[in-house]
GUVEX-119401 format. One record per residue (C-alpha): x, y, z; residue in three letters. Coordinates in pm, whole numbers, plus 50000, padded with zeros to 5 digits. Example, Ala and Ser with C-alpha at 12.3 -4.5 7.8 and 13.67 -1.06 7.14 Angstrom:
<sites>
512304955050780ALA
513674989450714SER
</sites>
This chain:
<sites>
500005000050000UNK
500945036449959UNK
500585062950229UNK
500955100750235UNK
500455130150469UNK
498405160650371UNK
499375194850507UNK
496245198850714UNK
495065189651062UNK
498025203451256UNK
501775200451263UNK
501775162751200UNK
499345164950907UNK
496595140850806UNK
497265105150697UNK
495785093650365UNK
495965060850176UNK
496975066549812UNK
496035046049508UNK
498755027049326UNK
498625050949028UNK
498855081349260UNK
495605096549131UNK
493285091949432UNK
493535091449808UNK
491365086550112UNK
491735100750464UNK
491475074150733UNK
490755091951064UNK
488905061651201UNK
492095041051164UNK
494865066451235UNK
494925104151205UNK
498665105651136UNK
501285082750991UNK
503145082351322UNK
499965070451496UNK
499665042251243UNK
503295032251295UNK
502845032451672UNK
500005007151637UNK
501074990051315UNK
499814954951390UNK
496294967951431UNK
496354995851172UNK
498184979650881UNK
495474953850791UNK
492784980650801UNK
494865004550591UNK
495444976350343UNK
491684971650308UNK
491305008450219UNK
494185005049970UNK
492554974849805UNK
489254993549773UNK
490975024149624UNK
492825003449366UNK
489594985449275UNK
487745018449233UNK
485405009449518UNK
486285035849779UNK
483335059849813UNK
485345084550020UNK
488125088149764UNK
489315122549654UNK
491875134249396UNK
495465130849515UNK
497455163049483UNK
501175160449572UNK
501275198249611UNK
499105194149922UNK
501495168750075UNK
504065171850346UNK
506885146850374UNK
505185114050479UNK
506535119850830UNK
506595157850875UNK
508875151451174UNK
510345119551314UNK
511805106051635UNK
515035096951454UNK
516725103151117UNK
519985084151072UNK
521655085250731UNK
524195059550620UNK
526635058650331UNK
526035024750174UNK
527335032849824UNK
531075030749866UNK
531735042649511UNK
530595076649634UNK
532895075049937UNK
535825062749728UNK
535455091249479UNK
535375116949759UNK
538625103749900UNK
540285098749561UNK
539615134949471UNK
541715145649770UNK
544375118749721UNK
543335095350003UNK
542765058050004UNK
539565043450145UNK
540175023650468UNK
539364986550446UNK
537054989750748UNK
534585009650535UNK
533594976650368UNK
532544961050698UNK
531434989950919UNK
528905014550768UNK
529375051950788UNK
526375069250947UNK
525435103051088UNK
522395114651286UNK
520485142451111UNK
517915166951235UNK
514405152451238UNK
512345178351423UNK
511095192551093UNK
511295180150735UNK
510565200350421UNK
507545191950201UNK
508485175149873UNK
507485204449651UNK
508645232149886UNK
511755253049812UNK
515265246049935UNK
515825277450142UNK
519275292250200UNK
520735325450305UNK
523655324450062UNK
525045304349769UNK
528455306049936UNK
527565276150152UNK
527895252449853UNK
524285240049827UNK
523985204449698UNK
521255178349662UNK
521675141549749UNK
519175117049603UNK
518715087149831UNK
516385059249941UNK
515245056150303UNK
513225032250516UNK
510935037050815UNK
511105011151091UNK
508894997351361UNK
510054992251721UNK
513334973651758UNK
515214963152072UNK
518834969552154UNK
520964943351979UNK
518414934051711UNK
520044913351438UNK
519914918051062UNK
517004893751010UNK
514904910351280UNK
515714944751139UNK
514614933650792UNK
511234923150930UNK
510824956851104UNK
511064977550784UNK
507584992150747UNK
507925017350465UNK
510285028150187UNK
510725064450077UNK
512875087149859UNK
514835115550016UNK
516735146749917UNK
519385149950187UNK
520515185650121UNK
524155193050204UNK
526015225950242UNK
529345213950107UNK
531455244250193UNK
530515241250561UNK
531435204350587UNK
535275205750605UNK
535385229250904UNK
532755208851087UNK
534505175651029UNK
537805191151134UNK
536285196351480UNK
535925158551509UNK
532255159751607UNK
530435153751277UNK
527855171951064UNK
525505198151204UNK
525145231851029UNK
526165215650700UNK
523045193550704UNK
519835214250688UNK
516345198950680UNK
515785170150437UNK
512805164350206UNK
511005131850129UNK
508905122149827UNK
505125125749882UNK
504355088649912UNK
505745061850143UNK
505395026150018UNK
505274992650198UNK
507984968550078UNK
505434943349944UNK
504074970249711UNK
507464971049536UNK
507244934849421UNK
510434920449272UNK
512134954449299UNK
512494948549675UNK
515024920749729UNK
517524915250005UNK
516334947050182UNK
517424967449881UNK
515374986649623UNK
516404975949274UNK
515205004549051UNK
516945034448886UNK
516685067149077UNK
516045095048829UNK
517515129448897UNK
516985160548688UNK
518705194048725UNK
516965223848564UNK
514875200448349UNK
517855180848215UNK
518775144748302UNK
521545144248562UNK
521565108548688UNK
519765075048689UNK
521875051948908UNK
520265019249014UNK
519565020049387UNK
520014982449423UNK
523394981449249UNK
526694987149430UNK
524934990749766UNK
527524976150004UNK
525134974350301UNK
521434965350280UNK
518844985150472UNK
518584956350720UNK
522324959550783UNK
522104997350816UNK
519284994351068UNK
521224967751259UNK
524134992151274UNK
521855015251472UNK
520514988051702UNK
524014976551796UNK
524015001952080UNK
520435015052108UNK
516805005152069UNK
514745021051793UNK
511185033651816UNK
508505030951550UNK
508825059351302UNK
512625059651294UNK
514065067350950UNK
517315052850813UNK
518765065150483UNK
521005048450228UNK
523315077350155UNK
523785091249804UNK
522955064749544UNK
526055058549332UNK
527035032249076UNK
530515021848966UNK
531465031648613UNK
533615015148348UNK
535435048148307UNK
535155082348463UNK
534525098748126UNK
531745074348041UNK
529905079748368UNK
528145111348253UNK
524585109548119UNK
525755127547804UNK
528255099647739UNK
525775071347792UNK
526505066048160UNK
524135065948456UNK
525285099748584UNK
525165110648946UNK
522815116749237UNK
524625147249373UNK
526735175649238UNK
529675167749463UNK
530305134649288UNK
530415150748942UNK
532775177249081UNK
534975149549221UNK
535215133348879UNK
536045167148722UNK
538795171848982UNK
540245137348913UNK
540135143048537UNK
541195179248512UNK
542585189948848UNK
539645212048948UNK
535825211148950UNK
533965228948671UNK
530295224048764UNK
529055248649029UNK
526965239549328UNK
523305249549326UNK
522415285749267UNK
519245304449353UNK
516555295249101UNK
518015260849021UNK
515465232649021UNK
516035196649132UNK
513645167649063UNK
514065132849213UNK
511735104149119UNK
511625066449072UNK
509515046948823UNK
508395010748816UNK
508964987348522UNK
505775000348356UNK
506905036648381UNK
504565045948668UNK
505945069048938UNK
506265048849257UNK
506655075749523UNK
505755107649340UNK
508465133649292UNK
510615155849507UNK
510625187849299UNK
512355217449458UNK
513725251349359UNK
516535268149550UNK
515265300049709UNK
517115328849869UNK
515735339050209UNK
516765369650402UNK
518365366250743UNK
516375381751030UNK
517535416851112UNK
518945405351447UNK
520855375551304UNK
524645374851328UNK
526425346251152UNK
529935345451005UNK
</sites>
């Protein structure tokens, strides 16, 4: 089944079940008013939500209304936890190669992960707000999962069973702020503003054969200013499955229902650096930083700029029949003015 959250009914929005073709939806207040409420009582709510989904897809839901992604928030407007991994080691390897460093062998056995802000996410069609272009604004197209409750020490198999929903995410990064933050030895903070998620969250069974081994095996399509930028396959070159990423979290802590775990920037290996670009028949990239890394390796310096005000990013995934699975993240970078009393370097 497919679920979304409309921007109405308060800060946590209103839960709706969405038809498979993303044309109709139905609020379900008698089952759960919000997605978090449904996740908190999943064993009871899920079968009832599935019944609504079946009726919608059969055209037999009398309470159905048109589905408008512009009215949607991120499926979880805020979450108890947002932990983002880096499961595509091609991306990590390119970052390090661009600065002349080798990738440690431990990266193949121990996932990288950071804890992002989850008190407020950005709606999928809302702007990417920034005070200045000097921060090095970048998009990162990723896949993420939402979990149920998990105990401390939960193993990979148990974590796989606890994956409730799959989503797409734009994990915005401010690249020019990252080096100074990492140099402090305490990880990302200011360099990771609020993320955005595609309008619709999908249960793994809805993905059919595309969901195998706790990985989503479909190309992730990225456009920049209306032009193809990347279409890497999310199931290819993923060194750690979502079950493994979730188990990385549970090694030292329990997880509550509604926790989100991301894959990191989707990235595929290429036969050659030159051939990796969309224009040269490759699968392209899911962030600007990776293209800039390749340009640095090839020519000694990046050529492509980071995002500028007015640039538009679209992230979407399609099934084998060409139908959008999650709806699109479609965002324009917008300049916002700092409050008159603000003082930042």
